[in-house]
C-alpha positions in Angstrom: 0.0 0.0 0.0 1.4 3.4 -1.1 0.4 6.7 0.6 1.0 10.1 -0.9 -0.1 13.7 -1.4 -0.9 15.9 -4.4 -1.3 19.6 -5.0 -2.4 22.0 -7.7 -0.3 24.9 -6.3 -3.3 27.1 -5.6 -2.7 30.8 -4.9 -6.2 32.1 -4.3 -6.4 34.4 -1.3 -9.0 33.9 1.4 -10.7 36.4 3.7 -8.2 35.9 6.6 -5.3 36.9 4.3 -3.0 34.2 5.8 -2.3 32.2 2.6 0.4 33.2 0.1 -0.5 34.5 -3.4 3.1 34.9 -4.5 4.2 32.5 -7.2 7.8 32.3 -6.0 6.8 31.7 -2.4 4.3 29.0 -3.4 6.8 27.2 -5.6 9.3 27.2 -2.8 6.7 25.8 -0.5 5.9 23.0 -2.9 9.5 21.9 -3.1 9.7 22.0 0.7 6.5 20.0 0.8 8.1 17.2 -1.3 11.2 17.3 0.9 9.2 16.9 4.1 7.0 14.1 2.6 10.2 12.3 1.5 11.7 12.5 4.9 8.4 11.5 6.6 8.1 8.2 4.6 5.4 9.0 2.1 5.6 7.1 -1.2 4.3 9.5 -3.8 3.9 13.2 -4.5 1.8 14.3 -7.5 1.5 17.7 -9.1 -1.6 18.7 -11.1 -1.6 20.8 -14.3 -3.6 24.0 -14.7 -3.3 27.0 -16.9 -5.2 29.6 -14.8 -4.1 32.6 -12.7 -5.2 30.9 -9.5 -2.7 28.1 -9.8 1.1 28.1 -10.2 1.5 24.6 -11.8 1.2 25.2 -15.6 4.6 23.4 -16.0 4.5 20.7 -13.3 7.4 18.8 -14.9 9.8 21.6 -14.0 8.7 21.6 -10.4 8.9 17.8 -10.2 12.5 18.2 -11.5 13.3 20.6 -8.7 11.8 18.2 -6.2 14.0 15.4 -7.6 17.1 17.3 -6.5 16.0 17.5 -2.8 14.4 14.1 -2.4 15.8 10.6 -2.3 13.0 8.0 -2.4 9.6 9.5 -3.0 8.0 8.8 -6.4 7.4 11.9 -8.5 4.3 12.0 -10.7 1.8 14.2 -12.5 -1.6 14.4 -11.1 -2.8 14.7 -13.9 -1.0 15.4 -17.2 -3.8 16.8 -19.4 -2.7 14.6 -22.3 -5.5 15.7 -24.6 -3.9 19.2 -25.1 -0.2 18.1 -25.0 2.2 16.5 -27.5 2.8 12.9 -26.4 6.4 13.1 -27.7 7.2 16.1 -25.5 5.4 14.5 -22.5 7.5 11.3 -22.8 10.7 13.3 -23.2 10.0 15.4 -20.2 9.2 12.5 -17.9 12.0 10.4 -19.3 14.4 13.2 -18.4 12.8 13.5 -14.9 13.2 9.7 -14.6 16.9 10.1 -15.0 17.2 13.1 -12.7 15.3 11.2 -10.0 17.2 7.9 -10.6 14.1 6.1 -11.6 11.3 7.7 -9.6 9.2 9.4 -12.3 5.6 8.5 -13.3 2.8 9.9 -15.5 -0.8 10.0 -14.5 -2.6 10.9 -17.7 -6.1 12.3 -17.8 -8.5 14.4 -19.8 -8.6 17.1 -17.1 -11.5 18.4 -15.0 -10.8 22.0 -16.3 -10.6 22.7 -20.0 -8.7 26.0 -20.2 -5.7 24.3 -21.9 -7.8 23.4 -25.0 -8.2 26.9 -26.5 -4.8 27.9 -25.1 -3.0 25.3 -27.2 -5.4 25.4 -30.2 -7.6 22.3 -29.6 -11.3 22.0 -30.1 -13.4 20.8 -27.1 -15.6 18.9 -29.5 -12.7 16.5 -29.9 -12.4 16.1 -26.1 -12.7 12.2 -26.1 -11.0 11.6 -29.4 -8.0 13.6 -28.5 -7.3 11.7 -25.3 -7.8 8.3 -26.9 -5.4 9.0 -29.8 -2.7 10.7 -27.7 -2.8 8.0 -25.0 -2.3 5.4 -27.7 0.6 7.4 -29.1 2.2 7.8 -25.7 2.1 4.1 -25.1 3.6 3.5 -28.5 6.5 5.9 -27.7 7.0 4.1 -24.3 7.3 0.8 -26.1 9.4 1.8 -29.2 12.7 3.8 -29.4 11.9 4.7 -33.0 8.3 5.5 -34.0 6.3 5.7 -37.2 3.0 7.3 -36.5 0.0 8.6 -38.3 -3.1 10.1 -36.6 -5.7 12.8 -36.9 -4.6 15.3 -34.3 -0.8 15.4 -34.7 1.6 15.6 -37.6 2.8 12.1 -38.8 6.2 10.7 -37.8 8.4 8.5 -39.9 11.1 6.5 -38.1 11.5 9.2 -35.5 13.9 8.6 -32.7 12.3 9.6 -29.4 15.1 10.4 -26.8 16.1 10.2 -24.1 14.7 6.8 -23.2 13.4 6.5 -19.6 15.5 4.9 -16.9 12.6 2.7 -15.9 11.4 0.1 -18.4 8.7 0.8 -18.9 8.1 4.3 -17.6 4.9 3.9 -15.4 1.8 5.4 -17.0 -1.5 5.5 -15.0 -4.9 6.6 -16.4 -7.0 8.9 -14.2 -10.8 8.7 -14.2 -13.4 10.9 -12.7 -16.3 8.3 -12.8 -17.1 7.8 -16.5 -17.7 4.1 -17.3 -16.0 4.4 -20.6 -12.8 5.7 -19.0 -12.6 2.8 -16.6 -13.2 0.3 -19.5 -10.4 2.0 -21.5 -7.9 1.7 -18.7 -8.9 -2.0 -18.2 -8.6 -2.8 -21.9 -5.1 -1.3 -22.0 -4.1 -3.0 -18.8 -2.9 0.2 -17.2 -3.1 1.2 -13.6 -6.1 3.4 -12.8 -6.4 6.4 -10.5 -9.9 7.4 -9.4 -10.6 10.9 -8.2 -13.6 11.6 -6.0 -14.5 13.8 -3.0 -16.7 11.7 -0.7 -17.2 7.9 -0.1 -15.9 5.1 -2.4 -19.2 3.3 -2.8 -20.0 5.1 -6.1 -16.8 3.7 -7.7 -17.4 0.0 -7.0 -19.2 -0.4 -10.4 -16.3 1.4 -12.1 -13.7 -1.0 -10.6 -15.8 -4.0 -11.6 -15.9 -2.6 -15.2 -12.2 -2.0 -15.2 -11.4 -5.5 -14.0 -13.8 -7.2 -16.4 -12.4 -5.2 -19.4 -8.9 -6.1 -18.4 -9.6 -9.7 -18.1 -11.4 -9.8 -21.4 -8.4 -8.2 -23.0 -6.1 -10.9 -21.6 -4.5 -8.9 -18.8 -3.9 -10.6 -15.4 -6.3 -9.0 -12.9 -3.8 -9.8 -10.1 -1.2 -7.5 -11.8 -3.6 -4.5 -12.0 -3.0 -1.5 -9.8 -5.7 0.8 -8.5 -5.4 4.2 -6.7 -7.8 6.7 -5.2 -7.3 10.4 -4.7 -9.3 13.3 -3.2 -9.4 16.2 -0.8 -8.1 15.6 2.7 -7.4 17.5 5.9 -6.2 16.1 9.2 -6.4 17.8 12.6 -5.6 16.6 16.1 -9.3 16.3 16.9 -12.4 15.6 14.8 -14.2 18.7 15.6 -11.1 20.9 15.5 -10.3 19.7 12.0 -13.8 20.3 10.8 -14.0 23.8 12.2 -10.6 25.0 11.1 -10.8 23.6 7.5 -14.4 24.7 6.7 -13.8 28.4 5.9 -11.0 27.5 3.4 -12.9 24.6 1.9 -16.1 26.7 1.5 -14.2 29.5 -0.2 -12.4 27.0 -2.5 -15.8 25.5 -3.5 -17.1 29.0 -4.3 -14.1 30.2 -6.2 -13.9 27.0 -8.3 -17.5 27.5 -9.3 -18.6 24.2 -7.7 -21.5 25.9 -5.8 -22.8 28.2 -8.4 -21.0 31.1 -6.9 -22.8 30.8 -3.5 -21.3 29.9 -0.1 -20.9 26.1 0.5 -23.3 25.6 3.4 -21.8 24.2 6.7 -24.5 21.5 6.9 -23.6 20.3 3.3 -19.9 20.2 4.3 -20.7 18.2 7.4 -22.8 15.9 5.3 -19.9 15.3 2.9 -17.7 14.4 5.8 -20.3 11.9 7.0 -20.4 10.5 3.5 -16.7 9.9 3.4 -14.8 13.2 2.8 -11.4 12.5 4.6 -11.5 15.4 7.0 -11.1 14.9 10.7 -8.8 13.3 13.2 -6.1 10.8 12.2 -8.3 7.9 13.1 -11.2 9.2 11.0 -8.9 9.7 7.9 -7.3 6.3 8.5 -10.8 4.7 8.5 -11.7 6.5 5.3 -8.6 5.2 3.6 -9.1 1.7 4.8 -12.7 1.8 3.5 -11.3 2.6 0.1 -8.9 -0.3 0.4 -11.7 -2.7 1.4 -14.3 -1.6 -1.1 -12.2 -0.8 -4.2 -9.0 -2.9 -3.6 -6.7 0.1 -4.0 -3.0 -0.1 -3.4 -2.4 3.7 -3.6 -4.1 6.7 -1.9 -3.2 10.3 -2.6 -4.7 13.1 -0.5 -4.8 16.7 -1.7 -3.0 18.2 1.2 -3.5 21.9 0.6 -7.0 22.3 -1.0 -8.2 25.8 -0.4 -4.7 27.3 -0.3 -4.4 26.8 3.4 -2.0 28.8 5.5 1.4 27.1 5.5 1.4 26.1 9.2 -2.0 24.3 8.7 -0.6 22.4 5.7 2.4 21.3 7.7 0.4 20.2 10.7 -1.9 18.1 8.5 1.0 16.6 6.7 2.8 15.7 10.0 -0.3 14.0 11.3 -0.7 12.1 8.0 2.9 10.9 8.2 3.2 10.1 11.9 -0.3 8.8 12.8 -2.1 7.7 9.6 0.7 6.2 7.6 2.0 3.7 10.2 -1.5 2.4 10.9 -2.5 2.0 7.2 0.8 0.3 6.4 0.3 -2.1 9.3 -3.3 -2.8 8.4 -2.4 -3.5 4.7 0.8 -5.4 5.5 2.9 -2.9 3.7 6.5 -2.1 4.5 7.2 1.3 6.0 9.9 3.3 4.4 
């Protein structure tokens, strides 16, 4: 069982004025976050990709490279690479380079993206949303398999015996597929036999049918179900006590939901927030968050969990306290319960 964190590098300001909105400061914090997570025994750190003024991670590969220089063992991955609006050749080259810089710790989590600002920015039509991802994922996997590539598709210029270098240190470079709940996405990941990362906010029950589809598709395609890997990711905050965590996190989470347009521009009601926690949002004491992770293990069969450690652009001391509790009180229990080796 692997435990990790992810971030989008948010720089929205909140009413209390305690969070940073400075790009340099935020990037410094993210590198320090990776260093602390590495020292504390976490297995993975993932960086999301956004092209908006309220996030600093438009080039997560560069920040992951900076993280590689100050860490020793933690795996470094995207979370996610919006592959639909990127060139698979360039994506492979960037992560192959990161793989060498990190001595074999790079991964790609490829997805279609919950936000779509990258499509017009890079000249893609949202009408091709599904087709772009399918074609580019196929190309990325071909690049991963072959040093020299001949390729012809609809959304990228053709290649004829093109040499794609450097080659990754790991063979093959790990590629996961991220899904947000679409049945077709789960089936695609299964048919390809790729590890699948599921992103959701509350309880895991809704994803049980997706996992069943994934496993069934993989088996039909001739992949060994025992070799498949599954992960879950979502918002997370840990406090010393259940009530203290709920109360301190709520103002930031409510503002995040409003600023992201997830509540139609209105305030996220406290009773709705409390209901989400009751339904499985990992917010609370270390024991509560441990229980929620273990529920995901038992219902979905995951072997990786990633918590968004700073959702709402929390003040830096709050992020660090939550991270410390995750590493010292949640990690040892989850590792013990799942029979995993710590460190």
